[in-house]
C-alpha positions in Angstrom: 57.1 -47.7 171.7 59.9 -47.1 169.1 60.1 -49.1 165.9 62.8 -49.3 163.3 61.7 -48.6 159.8 63.5 -50.8 157.4 61.1 -50.5 154.5 62.4 -50.2 151.0 61.2 -46.6 150.8 63.8 -45.5 153.4 67.1 -44.0 152.3 70.0 -46.4 152.1 72.5 -46.3 154.9 69.9 -44.5 157.2 68.0 -45.5 160.2 64.4 -44.4 160.7 62.7 -44.3 164.0 58.9 -44.4 164.5 57.5 -42.8 167.6 54.4 -44.7 169.0 52.5 -45.0 172.2 53.7 -47.0 175.1 51.0 -48.6 177.4 50.9 -47.4 181.0 52.5 -49.3 183.7 52.2 -49.2 187.4 49.1 -48.6 189.6 47.1 -47.2 186.7 47.7 -50.2 184.5 44.5 -51.9 185.6 42.5 -48.8 184.9 42.5 -49.0 181.2 39.6 -47.6 179.4 37.8 -49.6 176.7 38.7 -48.4 173.2 36.0 -48.7 170.6 36.7 -51.3 167.9 36.3 -48.8 165.2 39.2 -46.9 166.5 41.3 -50.0 167.0 40.8 -51.1 163.4 42.1 -47.8 161.9 45.5 -48.0 160.3 48.5 -46.6 162.1 49.3 -43.1 160.8 52.7 -42.4 159.2 55.0 -40.5 161.6 55.7 -36.9 160.7 59.3 -36.7 161.8 62.2 -39.0 161.1 65.6 -38.9 162.8 68.3 -39.6 160.2 72.0 -40.4 161.3 74.5 -39.9 158.5 77.7 -42.0 158.4 81.1 -40.1 158.4 83.3 -40.1 155.2 87.0 -39.1 156.2 88.3 -39.7 152.7 86.3 -36.6 151.5 88.2 -34.3 153.8 91.6 -35.7 152.5 90.4 -35.3 148.9 89.5 -31.6 149.5 92.8 -31.0 151.2 94.7 -32.5 148.3 92.7 -30.5 145.8 93.5 -27.2 147.7 97.2 -28.0 147.8 97.2 -28.8 144.1 95.4 -25.5 143.4 97.9 -23.4 145.4 100.8 -25.2 143.7 99.2 -24.5 140.3 98.9 -20.8 141.2 102.6 -20.7 142.2 103.7 -22.4 139.0 101.6 -20.0 137.0 103.1 -17.0 138.8 106.7 -18.3 138.2 106.0 -19.0 134.5 104.4 -15.6 134.1 107.3 -13.9 135.8 109.9 -15.6 133.6 107.8 -14.9 130.5 107.4 -11.2 131.4 111.2 -10.9 132.2 113.1 -13.4 130.1 116.5 -12.7 131.8 115.2 -12.8 135.3 117.2 -15.9 136.2 120.4 -14.3 134.9 119.6 -11.1 136.7 119.0 -12.9 140.0 122.3 -14.8 139.6 124.2 -11.6 138.8 122.5 -9.9 141.8 123.6 -12.7 144.1 127.1 -12.6 142.7 127.2 -8.8 143.2 126.1 -9.2 146.7 128.8 -11.7 147.4 131.4 -9.4 145.8 130.1 -6.5 147.9 130.4 -8.5 151.1 133.9 -9.6 150.1 134.9 -6.0 149.4 133.4 -4.8 152.7 135.4 -7.4 154.6 138.5 -6.3 152.7 137.7 -2.7 153.5 137.4 -3.4 157.2 140.7 -5.3 157.1 142.4 -2.3 155.4 140.9 0.1 157.9 142.2 -2.0 160.8 145.6 -2.2 159.1 145.6 1.6 158.7 144.8 2.1 162.4 147.6 -0.3 163.3 150.0 1.5 161.0 149.0 4.9 162.4 149.5 3.7 166.0 152.9 2.2 165.0 153.9 5.4 163.2 152.9 7.4 166.3 155.0 5.2 168.5 157.9 5.3 166.1 157.7 9.1 165.9 157.7 9.5 169.7 160.6 7.1 170.0 162.5 8.9 167.2 161.9 12.3 168.8 163.1 11.0 172.1 166.2 9.6 170.4 166.8 12.9 168.6 166.5 14.8 171.9 168.9 12.4 173.6 171.4 12.7 170.7 171.1 16.5 170.7 171.8 16.5 174.5 174.8 14.2 173.9 176.0 16.5 171.1 175.8 19.5 173.5 177.7 17.6 176.1 180.4 16.5 173.6 180.7 20.1 172.3 181.0 21.4 175.9 183.7 18.8 176.7 185.6 19.7 173.5 185.4 23.4 174.4 186.8 22.6 177.8 189.6 20.5 176.3 190.4 23.3 173.9 190.3 25.8 176.7 192.7 23.9 178.9 195.0 23.0 176.0 195.2 26.7 175.1 196.1 27.5 178.7 198.6 24.8 179.6 199.5 23.3 176.2 203.0 23.9 174.9 201.8 24.2 171.3 198.8 26.5 172.0 198.8 30.1 170.9 199.9 32.6 173.5 197.3 35.2 174.4 197.2 38.0 176.9 194.2 39.0 179.0 191.0 37.7 177.3 187.4 37.1 178.1 186.7 33.6 177.1 182.9 33.5 177.5 179.9 34.9 179.3 176.5 33.2 179.9 173.3 34.2 181.6 170.6 32.3 183.5 167.2 33.6 184.6 166.4 33.9 188.3 163.3 34.3 190.4 162.2 37.9 190.6 163.2 38.9 187.1 167.0 39.1 187.7 169.7 37.3 185.7 172.8 35.5 186.9 175.9 35.6 184.8 179.1 33.6 184.6 182.2 35.1 182.9 185.5 33.2 182.3 188.7 35.2 181.9 192.0 33.7 180.7 195.6 34.6 179.9 198.6 32.5 179.1 201.0 35.0 177.7 202.9 35.4 180.9 202.3 32.3 183.0 204.2 33.6 186.0 202.4 36.9 186.2 199.1 37.6 187.9 196.5 39.6 186.0 194.4 42.0 188.1 191.7 44.5 187.3 187.9 45.0 187.1 185.2 43.6 184.8 182.3 45.5 183.5 179.8 44.8 180.7 176.8 46.3 179.0 173.9 44.6 177.2 172.7 45.7 173.8 169.2 45.0 172.5 165.8 46.4 171.6 163.6 48.5 173.8 160.3 50.0 172.6 161.2 49.2 169.0 164.6 51.0 169.2 168.2 49.8 169.7 169.2 50.4 173.3 172.3 49.7 175.4 171.8 49.0 179.1 175.0 50.0 180.9 176.7 48.5 184.0 175.1 51.1 186.4 171.6 50.5 185.1 172.1 46.7 185.2 172.9 47.0 188.9 170.5 49.9 189.5 173.3 51.8 191.3 174.9 55.1 190.2 178.6 54.7 189.6 178.5 51.0 190.4 182.1 49.6 190.9 183.4 47.0 188.5 183.8 43.4 189.6 187.4 42.7 190.5 189.4 39.8 189.2 192.9 38.4 190.0 194.2 35.2 188.5 197.3 33.6 187.0 195.8 31.4 184.2 192.0 31.8 184.3 189.2 32.8 186.6 185.4 32.4 186.6 183.4 35.4 187.8 179.7 35.5 188.6 177.0 37.8 189.8 173.4 39.0 189.2 172.0 41.9 187.1 168.5 43.2 186.4 167.2 43.8 182.8 164.3 46.2 182.0 161.0 44.4 181.6 160.4 45.6 178.0 164.0 44.9 176.9 165.1 42.1 174.5 168.8 41.4 174.9 170.9 40.6 171.8 174.6 41.1 172.5 176.9 41.6 175.5 180.0 43.9 175.4 182.6 43.0 178.0 185.3 45.5 179.2 188.4 44.5 181.2 190.6 47.2 182.8 193.7 46.5 184.7 197.5 46.7 184.6 197.8 46.4 180.9 195.8 47.8 178.0 192.0 47.7 178.4 190.2 44.8 176.6 186.8 45.1 175.0 185.0 42.1 173.5 181.5 41.5 172.1 179.5 38.2 172.6 176.1 37.1 171.5 173.5 36.9 174.3 173.8 33.3 175.5 171.9 31.3 178.0 173.7 28.9 180.2 173.6 25.3 178.8 174.8 26.3 175.3 171.5 28.1 174.5 170.9 31.5 172.9 168.1 34.0 173.2 166.4 36.2 175.7 
């Protein structure tokens, strides 16, 4: 049988339990043995063990938590005070560092903007240069065309104009163009306006002067046609005539000048021209 001990000797706020003997029940209940009176009159012994149940105190946990937070805050405050005491200008240095970082970030943004602007300007300049080169090439081509037209006008004015100078048989021009296989085609223009009613007849020959193997060399009419005693090219005209043909230059030869010879009814004519490519170009 369990009994509750509420004696003054117990701890306050505790419960004490006494463990005793419980009489038997059931079929054996009627078989109780007789207990001597000497034993029955003995006092009940004090129990050896007591079960104590403590009551919970939640305010103690909150108190400890508050104390720990205050302790950590005090440590932080001490660290801040010690830092400022060790470095008196730490706050100013931190402010200056923050400002420097802001200035650096602003300068970086400005630098990126300048780089992008430089890239845009370079692209714009490249486009402008390409357009300018195209315009210059177009203008040069137009200048060449205008010069050619002016030469043609002067040519015809000299032939048929009433105020133009009178000239006898003359080689007006000779130009060359490269062909496949290493040959060169030539175009020569002959004129005369001294005697407009007469017909000029004769033969054209020319030689090419230049450099060969580091020496000045003249390639004659026969070598240009690769024929011994090659006949001259005949001409017959009243005012002007355009002659054409093909010649072959040596592979290691650089042309510089062309000497044209005209032989016919009158006195022979010899004229020297610079080597000129068709299309108002020069060079070999």
